[in-house]
mmCIF file of the N, C-alpha and C atoms, coordinates in Angstrom:
data_MODEL
# 
_entry.id   MODEL 
# 
loop_
_atom_site.group_PDB 
_atom_site.id 
_atom_site.type_symbol 
_atom_site.label_atom_id 
_atom_site.label_alt_id 
_atom_site.label_comp_id 
_atom_site.label_asym_id 
_atom_site.label_entity_id 
_atom_site.label_seq_id 
_atom_site.pdbx_PDB_ins_code 
_atom_site.Cartn_x 
_atom_site.Cartn_y 
_atom_site.Cartn_z 
_atom_site.occupancy 
_atom_site.B_iso_or_equiv 
_atom_site.pdbx_formal_charge 
_atom_site.auth_seq_id 
_atom_site.auth_comp_id 
_atom_site.auth_asym_id 
_atom_site.auth_atom_id 
_atom_site.pdbx_PDB_model_num 
ATOM 1   N N  . MET A 1 1  ? -2.065 16.125 -98.888 1.00 0.00 ? 1  MET A N  1 
ATOM 2   C CA . MET A 1 1  ? -0.791 15.813 -98.265 1.00 0.00 ? 1  MET A CA 1 
ATOM 3   C C  . MET A 1 1  ? -0.636 16.674 -97.009 1.00 0.00 ? 1  MET A C  1 
ATOM 4   N N  . THR A 1 2  ? -0.188 16.062 -95.951 1.00 0.00 ? 2  THR A N  1 
ATOM 5   C CA . THR A 1 2  ? -0.001 16.765 -94.690 1.00 0.00 ? 2  THR A CA 1 
ATOM 6   C C  . THR A 1 2  ? 1.483  16.913 -94.413 1.00 0.00 ? 2  THR A C  1 
ATOM 7   N N  . SER A 1 3  ? 1.862  18.088 -93.943 1.00 0.00 ? 3  SER A N  1 
ATOM 8   C CA . SER A 1 3  ? 3.241  18.294 -93.512 1.00 0.00 ? 3  SER A CA 1 
ATOM 9   C C  . SER A 1 3  ? 3.222  18.773 -92.071 1.00 0.00 ? 3  SER A C  1 
ATOM 10  N N  . PHE A 1 4  ? 4.290  18.522 -91.369 1.00 0.00 ? 4  PHE A N  1 
ATOM 11  C CA . PHE A 1 4  ? 4.386  18.857 -89.957 1.00 0.00 ? 4  PHE A CA 1 
ATOM 12  C C  . PHE A 1 4  ? 5.591  19.745 -89.703 1.00 0.00 ? 4  PHE A C  1 
ATOM 13  N N  . ASP A 1 5  ? 5.406  20.708 -88.846 1.00 0.00 ? 5  ASP A N  1 
ATOM 14  C CA . ASP A 1 5  ? 6.483  21.577 -88.414 1.00 0.00 ? 5  ASP A CA 1 
ATOM 15  C C  . ASP A 1 5  ? 7.367  20.800 -87.440 1.00 0.00 ? 5  ASP A C  1 
ATOM 16  N N  . LEU A 1 6  ? 8.666  20.859 -87.623 1.00 0.00 ? 6  LEU A N  1 
ATOM 17  C CA . LEU A 1 6  ? 9.588  20.099 -86.776 1.00 0.00 ? 6  LEU A CA 1 
ATOM 18  C C  . LEU A 1 6  ? 9.434  20.459 -85.304 1.00 0.00 ? 6  LEU A C  1 
ATOM 19  N N  . ALA A 1 7  ? 9.287  21.725 -84.987 1.00 0.00 ? 7  ALA A N  1 
ATOM 20  C CA . ALA A 1 7  ? 9.112  22.134 -83.591 1.00 0.00 ? 7  ALA A CA 1 
ATOM 21  C C  . ALA A 1 7  ? 7.835  21.541 -83.007 1.00 0.00 ? 7  ALA A C  1 
ATOM 22  N N  . GLU A 1 8  ? 6.771  21.489 -83.802 1.00 0.00 ? 8  GLU A N  1 
ATOM 23  C CA . GLU A 1 8  ? 5.506  20.913 -83.345 1.00 0.00 ? 8  GLU A CA 1 
ATOM 24  C C  . GLU A 1 8  ? 5.661  19.423 -83.058 1.00 0.00 ? 8  GLU A C  1 
ATOM 25  N N  . VAL A 1 9  ? 6.353  18.726 -83.917 1.00 0.00 ? 9  VAL A N  1 
ATOM 26  C CA . VAL A 1 9  ? 6.587  17.291 -83.719 1.00 0.00 ? 9  VAL A CA 1 
ATOM 27  C C  . VAL A 1 9  ? 7.412  17.063 -82.460 1.00 0.00 ? 9  VAL A C  1 
ATOM 28  N N  . ARG A 1 10 ? 8.438  17.872 -82.252 1.00 0.00 ? 10 ARG A N  1 
ATOM 29  C CA . ARG A 1 10 ? 9.268  17.722 -81.051 1.00 0.00 ? 10 ARG A CA 1 
ATOM 30  C C  . ARG A 1 10 ? 8.467  17.956 -79.779 1.00 0.00 ? 10 ARG A C  1 
ATOM 31  N N  . ARG A 1 11 ? 7.574  18.981 -79.787 1.00 0.00 ? 11 ARG A N  1 
ATOM 32  C CA . ARG A 1 11 ? 6.714  19.230 -78.622 1.00 0.00 ? 11 ARG A CA 1 
ATOM 33  C C  . ARG A 1 11 ? 5.817  18.035 -78.350 1.00 0.00 ? 11 ARG A C  1 
ATOM 34  N N  . TYR A 1 12 ? 5.259  17.459 -79.412 1.00 0.00 ? 12 TYR A N  1 
ATOM 35  C CA . TYR A 1 12 ? 4.384  16.299 -79.267 1.00 0.00 ? 12 TYR A CA 1 
ATOM 36  C C  . TYR A 1 12 ? 5.153  15.120 -78.666 1.00 0.00 ? 12 TYR A C  1 
ATOM 37  N N  . ILE A 1 13 ? 6.339  14.870 -79.188 1.00 0.00 ? 13 ILE A N  1 
ATOM 38  C CA . ILE A 1 13 ? 7.155  13.749 -78.696 1.00 0.00 ? 13 ILE A CA 1 
ATOM 39  C C  . ILE A 1 13 ? 7.571  13.977 -77.248 1.00 0.00 ? 13 ILE A C  1 
ATOM 40  N N  . THR A 1 14 ? 7.947  15.195 -76.894 1.00 0.00 ? 14 THR A N  1 
ATOM 41  C CA . THR A 1 14 ? 8.336  15.503 -75.521 1.00 0.00 ? 14 THR A CA 1 
ATOM 42  C C  . THR A 1 14 ? 7.180  15.249 -74.571 1.00 0.00 ? 14 THR A C  1 
ATOM 43  N N  . ASP A 1 15 ? 5.981  15.695 -74.960 1.00 0.00 ? 15 ASP A N  1 
ATOM 44  C CA . ASP A 1 15 ? 4.791  15.448 -74.142 1.00 0.00 ? 15 ASP A CA 1 
ATOM 45  C C  . ASP A 1 15 ? 4.507  13.958 -74.031 1.00 0.00 ? 15 ASP A C  1 
ATOM 46  N N  . LEU A 1 16 ? 4.600  13.246 -75.133 1.00 0.00 ? 16 LEU A N  1 
ATOM 47  C CA . LEU A 1 16 ? 4.347  11.810 -75.135 1.00 0.00 ? 16 LEU A CA 1 
ATOM 48  C C  . LEU A 1 16 ? 5.342  11.076 -74.241 1.00 0.00 ? 16 LEU A C  1 
ATOM 49  N N  . GLU A 1 17 ? 6.609  11.447 -74.327 1.00 0.00 ? 17 GLU A N  1 
ATOM 50  C CA . GLU A 1 17 ? 7.619  10.818 -73.475 1.00 0.00 ? 17 GLU A CA 1 
ATOM 51  C C  . GLU A 1 17 ? 7.327  11.057 -71.999 1.00 0.00 ? 17 GLU A C  1 
ATOM 52  N N  . ALA A 1 18 ? 6.907  12.283 -71.655 1.00 0.00 ? 18 ALA A N  1 
ATOM 53  C CA . ALA A 1 18 ? 6.577  12.595 -70.261 1.00 0.00 ? 18 ALA A CA 1 
ATOM 54  C C  . ALA A 1 18 ? 5.393  11.763 -69.795 1.00 0.00 ? 18 ALA A C  1 
ATOM 55  N N  . ARG A 1 19 ? 4.391  11.618 -70.643 1.00 0.00 ? 19 ARG A N  1 
ATOM 56  C CA . ARG A 1 19 ? 3.227  10.810 -70.280 1.00 0.00 ? 19 ARG A CA 1 
ATOM 57  C C  . ARG A 1 19 ? 3.612  9.348  -70.100 1.00 0.00 ? 19 ARG A C  1 
ATOM 58  N N  . LEU A 1 20 ? 4.473  8.840  -70.974 1.00 0.00 ? 20 LEU A N  1 
ATOM 59  C CA . LEU A 1 20 ? 4.919  7.451  -70.847 1.00 0.00 ? 20 LEU A CA 1 
ATOM 60  C C  . LEU A 1 20 ? 5.748  7.247  -69.589 1.00 0.00 ? 20 LEU A C  1 
ATOM 61  N N  . ASP A 1 21 ? 6.569  8.225  -69.225 1.00 0.00 ? 21 ASP A N  1 
ATOM 62  C CA . ASP A 1 21 ? 7.349  8.136  -67.991 1.00 0.00 ? 21 ASP A CA 1 
ATOM 63  C C  . ASP A 1 21 ? 6.429  8.034  -66.779 1.00 0.00 ? 21 ASP A C  1 
ATOM 64  N N  . ARG A 1 22 ? 5.343  8.822  -66.774 1.00 0.00 ? 22 ARG A N  1 
ATOM 65  C CA . ARG A 1 22 ? 4.385  8.751  -65.670 1.00 0.00 ? 22 ARG A CA 1 
ATOM 66  C C  . ARG A 1 22 ? 3.744  7.369  -65.613 1.00 0.00 ? 22 ARG A C  1 
ATOM 67  N N  . CYS A 1 23 ? 3.507  6.767  -66.765 1.00 0.00 ? 23 CYS A N  1 
ATOM 68  C CA . CYS A 1 23 ? 2.905  5.434  -66.801 1.00 0.00 ? 23 CYS A CA 1 
ATOM 69  C C  . CYS A 1 23 ? 3.858  4.383  -66.240 1.00 0.00 ? 23 CYS A C  1 
ATOM 70  N N  . ASP A 1 24 ? 5.144  4.584  -66.460 1.00 0.00 ? 24 ASP A N  1 
ATOM 71  C CA . ASP A 1 24 ? 6.130  3.652  -65.902 1.00 0.00 ? 24 ASP A CA 1 
ATOM 72  C C  . ASP A 1 24 ? 6.067  3.643  -64.379 1.00 0.00 ? 24 ASP A C  1 
ATOM 73  N N  . ASN A 1 25 ? 5.573  4.740  -63.817 1.00 0.00 ? 25 ASN A N  1 
ATOM 74  C CA . ASN A 1 25 ? 5.439  4.835  -62.366 1.00 0.00 ? 25 ASN A CA 1 
ATOM 75  C C  . ASN A 1 25 ? 4.068  4.353  -61.891 1.00 0.00 ? 25 ASN A C  1 
ATOM 76  N N  . GLY A 1 26 ? 3.228  3.848  -62.809 1.00 0.00 ? 26 GLY A N  1 
ATOM 77  C CA . GLY A 1 26 ? 1.946  3.264  -62.460 1.00 0.00 ? 26 GLY A CA 1 
ATOM 78  C C  . GLY A 1 26 ? 0.874  4.249  -62.045 1.00 0.00 ? 26 GLY A C  1 
ATOM 79  N N  . GLU A 1 27 ? 0.778  5.370  -62.723 1.00 0.00 ? 27 GLU A N  1 
ATOM 80  C CA . GLU A 1 27 ? -0.187 6.394  -62.341 1.00 0.00 ? 27 GLU A CA 1 
ATOM 81  C C  . GLU A 1 27 ? -1.530 6.212  -63.031 1.00 0.00 ? 27 GLU A C  1 
ATOM 82  N N  . GLY A 1 28 ? -2.372 5.366  -62.517 1.00 0.00 ? 28 GLY A N  1 
ATOM 83  C CA . GLY A 1 28 ? -3.799 5.288  -62.781 1.00 0.00 ? 28 GLY A CA 1 
ATOM 84  C C  . GLY A 1 28 ? -4.303 5.098  -64.199 1.00 0.00 ? 28 GLY A C  1 
ATOM 85  N N  . MET A 1 29 ? -5.565 5.519  -64.387 1.00 0.00 ? 29 MET A N  1 
ATOM 86  C CA . MET A 1 29 ? -6.308 5.289  -65.619 1.00 0.00 ? 29 MET A CA 1 
ATOM 87  C C  . MET A 1 29 ? -5.758 6.066  -66.815 1.00 0.00 ? 29 MET A C  1 
ATOM 88  N N  . GLY A 1 30 ? -5.058 7.151  -66.576 1.00 0.00 ? 30 GLY A N  1 
ATOM 89  C CA . GLY A 1 30 ? -4.493 7.909  -67.689 1.00 0.00 ? 30 GLY A CA 1 
ATOM 90  C C  . GLY A 1 30 ? -3.590 7.042  -68.547 1.00 0.00 ? 30 GLY A C  1 
ATOM 91  N N  . CYS A 1 31 ? -2.938 6.103  -67.940 1.00 0.00 ? 31 CYS A N  1 
ATOM 92  C CA . CYS A 1 31 ? -2.037 5.215  -68.677 1.00 0.00 ? 31 CYS A CA 1 
ATOM 93  C C  . CYS A 1 31 ? -2.816 4.233  -69.542 1.00 0.00 ? 31 CYS A C  1 
ATOM 94  N N  . ALA A 1 32 ? -3.914 3.734  -69.022 1.00 0.00 ? 32 ALA A N  1 
ATOM 95  C CA . ALA A 1 32 ? -4.746 2.837  -69.822 1.00 0.00 ? 32 ALA A CA 1 
ATOM 96  C C  . ALA A 1 32 ? -5.300 3.584  -71.024 1.00 0.00 ? 32 ALA A C  1 
ATOM 97  N N  . ASN A 1 33 ? -5.716 4.828  -70.815 1.00 0.00 ? 33 ASN A N  1 
ATOM 98  C CA . ASN A 1 33 ? -6.236 5.635  -71.919 1.00 0.00 ? 33 ASN A CA 1 
ATOM 99  C C  . ASN A 1 33 ? -5.139 5.934  -72.935 1.00 0.00 ? 33 ASN A C  1 
ATOM 100 N N  . LEU A 1 34 ? -3.946 6.239  -72.458 1.00 0.00 ? 34 LEU A N  1 
ATOM 101 C CA . LEU A 1 34 ? -2.826 6.524  -73.346 1.00 0.00 ? 34 LEU A CA 1 
ATOM 102 C C  . LEU A 1 34 ? -2.481 5.287  -74.159 1.00 0.00 ? 34 LEU A C  1 
ATOM 103 N N  . ASP A 1 35 ? -2.431 4.141  -73.511 1.00 0.00 ? 35 ASP A N  1 
ATOM 104 C CA . ASP A 1 35 ? -2.125 2.898  -74.206 1.00 0.00 ? 35 ASP A CA 1 
ATOM 105 C C  . ASP A 1 35 ? -3.160 2.613  -75.289 1.00 0.00 ? 35 ASP A C  1 
ATOM 106 N N  . ALA A 1 36 ? -4.416 2.817  -74.976 1.00 0.00 ? 36 ALA A N  1 
ATOM 107 C CA . ALA A 1 36 ? -5.488 2.586  -75.951 1.00 0.00 ? 36 ALA A CA 1 
ATOM 108 C C  . ALA A 1 36 ? -5.371 3.559  -77.127 1.00 0.00 ? 36 ALA A C  1 
ATOM 109 N N  . ALA A 1 37 ? -5.045 4.812  -76.844 1.00 0.00 ? 37 ALA A N  1 
ATOM 110 C CA . ALA A 1 37 ? -4.904 5.806  -77.907 1.00 0.00 ? 37 ALA A CA 1 
ATOM 111 C C  . ALA A 1 37 ? -3.724 5.463  -78.820 1.00 0.00 ? 37 ALA A C  1 
ATOM 112 N N  . LEU A 1 38 ? -2.639 4.988  -78.236 1.00 0.00 ? 38 LEU A N  1 
ATOM 113 C CA . LEU A 1 38 ? -1.474 4.635  -79.048 1.00 0.00 ? 38 LEU A CA 1 
ATOM 114 C C  . LEU A 1 38 ? -1.779 3.420  -79.932 1.00 0.00 ? 38 LEU A C  1 
ATOM 115 N N  . ARG A 1 39 ? -2.567 2.505  -79.418 1.00 0.00 ? 39 ARG A N  1 
ATOM 116 C CA . ARG A 1 39 ? -2.922 1.325  -80.209 1.00 0.00 ? 39 ARG A CA 1 
ATOM 117 C C  . ARG A 1 39 ? -3.845 1.697  -81.359 1.00 0.00 ? 39 ARG A C  1 
ATOM 118 N N  . TYR A 1 40 ? -4.653 2.749  -81.174 1.00 0.00 ? 40 TYR A N  1 
ATOM 119 C CA . TYR A 1 40 ? -5.576 3.193  -82.205 1.00 0.00 ? 40 TYR A CA 1 
ATOM 120 C C  . TYR A 1 40 ? -4.790 3.702  -83.390 1.00 0.00 ? 40 TYR A C  1 
# 
């Protein structure tokens, strides 16, 4: 069983939101990689 620290989850979500915001602005291949990783 895996458990997650709330602060760790919040940091992950904050980073993910920032990356998604950059993708909304059309910033290159990083967005394609992020999209593929999220689909995985």
